[in-house]
Structures are given as structure tokens and as C-alpha cells.
C-alpha positions in Angstrom: 0.0 0.1 0.0 1.4 3.5 -0.9 2.7 5.7 1.9 0.2 8.7 2.5 0.9 11.8 4.5 -2.0 11.9 7.1 -0.7 14.9 8.7 -3.7 17.0 8.3 -3.5 20.6 8.8 -6.4 21.6 11.2 -9.5 22.5 9.2 -11.2 25.9 9.1 -14.2 24.2 10.9 -11.9 22.7 13.8 -10.2 26.3 14.6 -12.7 26.8 17.2 -11.7 23.6 19.0 -8.2 24.5 18.6 -8.8 28.1 19.6 -10.5 27.6 22.7 -8.5 25.3 24.5 -5.5 25.5 27.0 -2.7 24.5 24.9 0.9 23.5 26.0 4.0 24.3 24.0 7.0 22.4 23.6 9.9 23.4 21.5 12.2 20.4 20.9 15.7 20.0 19.3 15.8 16.7 17.5 18.0 14.9 14.8 15.8 16.7 12.3 15.9 20.1 13.9 13.9 22.1 16.1 10.1 21.6 16.0 7.4 23.3 18.1 4.8 20.9 19.2 1.4 22.2 20.8 -0.8 19.5 22.5 -4.5 20.3 23.2 -7.1 18.4 25.4 -10.1 17.9 23.0 -13.5 17.5 24.6 -15.6 15.0 23.8 -18.3 16.9 22.2 -15.8 18.6 19.9 -14.8 15.4 18.5 -16.6 15.8 15.0 -16.5 12.8 12.6 -14.1 14.9 10.5 -11.9 15.4 13.2 -11.9 11.8 14.3 -11.3 10.7 10.7 -8.1 12.8 10.8 -7.0 11.1 13.9 -8.0 7.5 12.4 -5.4 8.3 9.8 -2.6 8.9 11.9 -3.7 5.9 14.0 -3.5 3.8 10.8 0.0 5.2 9.6 1.4 4.5 13.0 -0.1 1.0 13.3 1.3 0.0 9.7 4.7 1.4 10.8 5.0 -0.4 14.2 2.4 -3.4 14.4 3.8 -5.3 11.9 2.3 -8.5 13.3 -1.4 -7.4 12.3 -2.8 -8.6 9.0 -4.7 -6.2 6.5 -7.9 -7.9 8.2 -6.7 -7.4 11.6 -6.2 -3.7 10.8 -9.7 -3.5 9.5 -11.5 -5.2 12.3 -9.7 -3.1 14.9 -10.5 0.3 13.3 -14.0 0.7 14.6 -12.6 -0.3 17.9 -10.0 2.7 17.8 -12.7 5.0 16.6 -14.7 4.3 19.6 -12.1 4.7 21.7 -11.1 8.0 20.2 -14.7 9.1 20.7 -15.0 7.9 24.3 -11.8 8.3 26.0 -11.9 11.0 29.0 -8.8 12.7 28.3 -7.7 13.3 24.5 -4.4 15.0 23.9 -3.7 16.0 20.3 0.3 17.1 19.3 0.5 19.4 16.3 3.7 20.7 14.8 2.6 23.9 13.3 -0.9 23.6 12.1 -0.4 19.9 11.3 -1.6 17.1 13.8 1.1 14.6 13.9 -0.4 12.3 17.0 -2.6 12.0 20.1 -2.6 10.3 23.4 -5.6 9.0 25.3 -5.8 8.7 29.3 -8.3 7.3 31.5 -8.3 6.5 35.1 -4.7 6.8 35.3 -3.6 4.8 32.5 -2.4 5.6 28.9 -5.2 3.7 26.6 -3.5 4.8 23.5 -0.4 6.8 21.9 0.0 7.0 18.7 2.2 9.1 16.2 2.6 9.9 12.8 5.7 7.8 11.7 7.6 10.8 10.4 7.6 11.6 14.5 8.9 8.4 15.6 11.9 8.6 17.8 11.9 12.9 17.9 10.9 13.1 21.6 7.3 13.9 21.1 6.1 10.5 22.5 8.4 11.0 25.6 7.1 14.7 26.0 3.5 13.5 26.0 4.3 10.6 28.6 6.1 13.1 30.8 3.1 15.5 30.4 0.9 12.4 31.5 2.9 11.9 34.6 2.8 15.1 35.5 -0.7 16.4 34.8 -2.7 13.0 35.0 -0.8 10.9 37.5 -0.4 8.1 35.0 0.9 4.9 36.5 -0.1 2.2 33.8 0.0 1.1 30.3 -0.7 -1.9 28.2 1.8 -2.7 25.3 1.5 -5.5 22.5 4.2 -7.9 23.3 4.8 -8.1 19.6 5.8 -4.3 19.3 9.2 -4.5 20.9 10.2 -0.9 20.4 7.1 0.2 22.3 8.1 -2.5 25.0 11.6 -0.7 25.0 9.9 2.5 25.0 7.7 2.2 27.9 10.5 0.7 29.9 12.9 3.6 29.0 10.1 5.9 30.4 10.0 3.8 33.8 7.3 1.1 33.2 7.9 -2.2 33.9 5.9 -5.3 33.1 3.8 -6.8 36.0 1.7 -9.0 34.2 1.2 -11.1 30.7 -2.2 -11.8 29.1 -2.1 -14.1 26.1 -4.8 -12.2 24.7 -5.5 -8.6 24.1 -8.9 -6.8 25.9 -11.0 -7.9 22.8 -9.9 -11.3 22.9 -7.6 -11.2 19.7 -4.6 -13.4 20.2 -2.2 -10.5 20.5 -0.2 -11.0 23.8 -0.6 -7.9 26.0 2.4 -6.7 28.6 0.5 -4.8 31.5 3.1 -2.3 32.6 3.2 -0.1 35.7 5.5 2.7 36.4 8.2 2.4 38.9 
């Protein structure tokens, strides 16, 4: 499948969403130069179908780049679950580089439920910045990680998480082993 650039710019219809919220700004020096990252908490009632579709494009690009154990059928079957999770998660932070959405994080009850970045922003400090923000502002203590995604496992270990339990299936009863991790 050809690579698509899903780093959609914020649309005019979405400007009020981003203009009316409290944003955090982070400047990061990376191997690609300095990038200015803004994060914003998006309330549930502001999550329009168009907005969710833009995040699902990031989700799909991220999953295709990092979850190589998933088949096309798996991705198709998980997509509605991802859409529902984005719609329902209590805390949803969206990361932007300028006006382009580049990733998002969902948090609920002290647990990171989702963290997806556009592959162009892998290993550039964006995920680490979001995790540190989650520690300081949300008191995050837990995350679940697919065991078959060793890069993610190593990332969360570097961020201070350790596995306390392994389940042979994910929460939707799919045959994807999950590591339950807790912050030390």
C-alpha cells in the first residue's frame, strides 16, 4: 500500500476547537532540527466525525509502521474499536507541529490507553514529551503494550514502566499477547 501523508492540517471548521482550549507548547531539538509541538485536550463534544477521521489516519499510519504482526484483516477489524476509543476516552491530547496534527494520546483512570504518532515523528521526542506530561498532569501509572511490538515495549521501559503481568490475548479477546506495565 502506498505511503500517504496523513498529517492533516487543522481545518477551518476545527479552528474553534483549537482556539478555545488551553494548549501546552514544547520546543524540541531533534535530529531533524527544532520542532514546535503544541498539545491540546479535546473535549468529547468537540470530536466531530471529520476530526476523528483525521486521527484515525494517524492511527492507521502508526499501526502500519509499528504493529507489523497485524494483517490487513486485523487492521480493518480493529479500526472501529479505535474510532470508538477516540470518541469515548476521557482525556484526549492531540499533538501538532505547526498546524499539522502529528499524533494523539488518550488517558483514562491513570492509564495511557492510546499513544499514536505519525511515523515521521517516531524517535523524535514527541512520545516522551507526551508521557512526561501524562505523568505530571494526569498521574499516569499504567499502560498496556502489545508484546509483539518490541520497540514500544523498550520505549515504555525507558520511560520507567515495568511489566507486572502478561496476558495471552488482548482486551477484545484477539490472539495478541499484551504486557500490563506499571510505572516504577
